[in-house]
C-alpha positions in Angstrom: 116.6 100.6 74.2 115.7 103.2 71.6 112.5 105.3 71.9 110.6 103.3 69.2 111.4 100.0 71.0 110.4 101.5 74.3 107.1 102.6 73.0 106.4 99.2 71.4 107.5 97.3 74.6 104.0 97.6 76.2 105.3 99.3 79.3 103.4 102.5 78.5 100.1 100.6 78.3 100.9 98.9 81.6 101.7 102.3 83.2 98.4 103.8 82.0 96.4 100.8 83.2 98.2 101.0 86.6 99.6 97.5 86.4 103.3 98.4 86.1 105.7 98.0 89.0 106.6 101.0 91.0 110.1 101.0 89.4 108.6 100.8 85.9 106.2 103.6 86.7 109.0 105.8 87.9 111.0 105.0 84.7 108.0 106.0 82.5 107.6 109.3 84.4 111.2 110.1 83.8 110.9 109.2 80.1 107.8 111.4 79.8 109.8 114.4 81.1 112.8 113.7 78.8 111.0 112.7 75.6 108.0 114.5 74.2 107.2 111.6 72.0 106.7 109.4 75.0 104.4 111.9 76.6 102.4 112.1 73.4 102.1 108.3 73.2 101.0 108.1 76.9 98.3 110.7 76.2 97.1 108.8 73.2 97.0 105.5 75.1 95.0 107.2 77.9 92.5 108.7 75.4 92.0 105.4 73.6 91.5 103.5 76.8 89.0 106.1 78.1 87.1 106.0 74.9 87.0 102.2 74.9 85.9 102.2 78.6 83.1 104.8 77.9 81.8 102.8 74.9 81.9 99.5 76.7 80.9 100.4 80.2 78.3 98.1 81.7 75.7 100.2 83.5 73.7 98.1 85.9 69.9 98.2 85.6 68.2 101.0 87.5 66.4 98.4 89.8 69.7 96.9 91.1 70.5 99.7 93.6 67.1 100.0 95.3 66.8 96.3 95.7 70.4 96.0 97.0 69.7 98.8 99.5 66.4 97.1 100.5 68.3 93.8 101.1 70.8 95.6 103.3 68.0 97.4 105.2 66.1 94.1 105.7 69.2 92.3 107.0 69.8 95.1 109.4 66.2 95.0 110.7 66.5 91.2 111.2 69.8 91.7 113.0 68.2 94.2 115.4 65.5 91.7 116.3 62.7 92.0 113.7 61.1 88.6 113.1 61.3 87.3 109.6 58.2 88.0 107.6 56.3 85.4 105.5 53.9 87.4 103.3 51.4 85.3 101.4 52.2 84.3 97.8 50.7 86.6 95.2 48.1 85.1 93.0 45.1 86.3 90.9 42.9 86.0 94.1 45.3 88.2 96.2 43.8 91.4 97.8 45.6 94.5 99.1 44.2 93.7 102.6 46.3 90.5 102.6 49.3 92.7 103.1 47.9 95.1 105.7 50.3 93.8 108.3 53.2 95.3 106.4 51.4 98.1 104.5 50.3 99.8 107.8 53.7 99.7 109.5 55.2 103.1 110.4 58.6 102.2 108.8 57.1 101.1 105.5 57.1 104.6 104.0 58.7 106.2 101.0 61.3 109.0 101.5 60.4 112.5 100.5 63.3 112.7 98.1 62.2 109.6 96.2 64.4 108.6 93.3 62.6 106.7 90.5 62.4 103.4 92.5 62.4 102.7 96.2 61.8 99.3 97.9 61.4 97.8 101.4 61.7 94.1 101.7 58.9 92.5 103.8 59.9 88.8 103.4 62.7 86.7 102.1 63.2 83.0 101.6 65.3 81.2 98.9 62.1 80.6 97.1 60.4 84.0 97.3 61.3 87.6 97.9 58.5 90.0 98.7 58.8 93.8 98.7 56.8 97.0 98.8 58.0 99.1 95.9 57.3 102.7 94.9 57.9 103.7 91.3 57.9 107.4 90.6 57.8 107.4 86.8 59.1 104.2 85.3 61.1 101.0 85.8 63.2 100.1 82.7 62.9 97.1 80.5 64.2 93.9 82.0 64.0 90.2 81.4 63.8 87.4 84.1 65.1 84.0 83.2 65.3 82.4 86.7 62.4 84.0 88.6 58.7 84.9 88.1 57.9 88.4 88.9 54.4 89.2 90.3 52.7 92.6 91.0 49.8 93.7 93.1 49.0 97.4 92.7 48.3 99.2 96.0 48.2 102.9 95.1 48.5 104.9 91.9 48.2 103.5 88.4 50.7 102.2 85.9 51.1 100.4 82.5 53.1 97.3 82.5 54.3 96.5 79.1 55.1 92.8 78.5 56.6 92.3 75.0 54.0 94.2 72.8 51.1 93.9 75.3 50.2 96.8 77.5 48.4 96.1 80.8 46.7 99.1 82.4 46.7 98.5 86.1 44.8 100.2 89.0 44.8 99.5 92.8 43.8 95.9 93.4 45.0 94.6 90.0 47.4 91.6 89.9 49.8 90.7 87.1 52.3 87.9 86.7 55.3 88.3 84.3 56.3 85.3 82.2 59.9 84.2 82.0 62.2 85.3 79.1 60.0 88.2 78.0 61.0 91.9 78.3 58.8 94.0 80.5 58.8 97.6 81.8 56.6 99.7 84.0 55.3 103.2 83.2 53.5 105.1 85.9 50.3 106.8 84.7 49.3 108.5 88.0 50.4 111.8 89.5 51.5 109.9 92.6 54.1 107.1 92.7 52.7 103.7 92.0 52.9 101.6 95.1 53.2 97.9 94.5 53.5 94.6 96.3 56.2 92.9 94.2 57.2 89.3 94.6 59.9 87.3 92.8 59.5 83.6 92.9 62.3 81.2 91.9 61.6 79.4 88.7 
């Protein structure tokens, strides 16, 4: 096989993607040493794939990690003997005191090195997830299609923007987010905004 046919065979792309066989990879490495045009082609393929990957990478929303970590933490607490919690459903008549059982627990605190969002689950059923959430500066725009999100502000203040509407919230305020509408949180206090957050299956 001549060099042009070798380049057009697809073996170089497979090598760069890491899906060639061990034998094929060894062959490509030998060809790179022997033929500068092969090395140049491999470098170009690598650059193009890296550029494509950077332009099309799917960065998960900022809220995914804190809620994943909170779920792991909750599962571990249950495994160690903590009884499952069943916090009351949030509504426009909810009060901060309704959640004192969880708010006053010694383990329901925020770490000193708070990233932008931190969460501790206090209850989980297939129908409802309830958490205490601390937001340092903001929670990015997101849309919920399968669950209603409800907020009760405990400490600090924030603006929750739903579509074009801005809701300025202080401790004791309740807000429910409708389905299919983008919303984001911007903290307006000097301290993190502490929230009872509930997600209810639609």
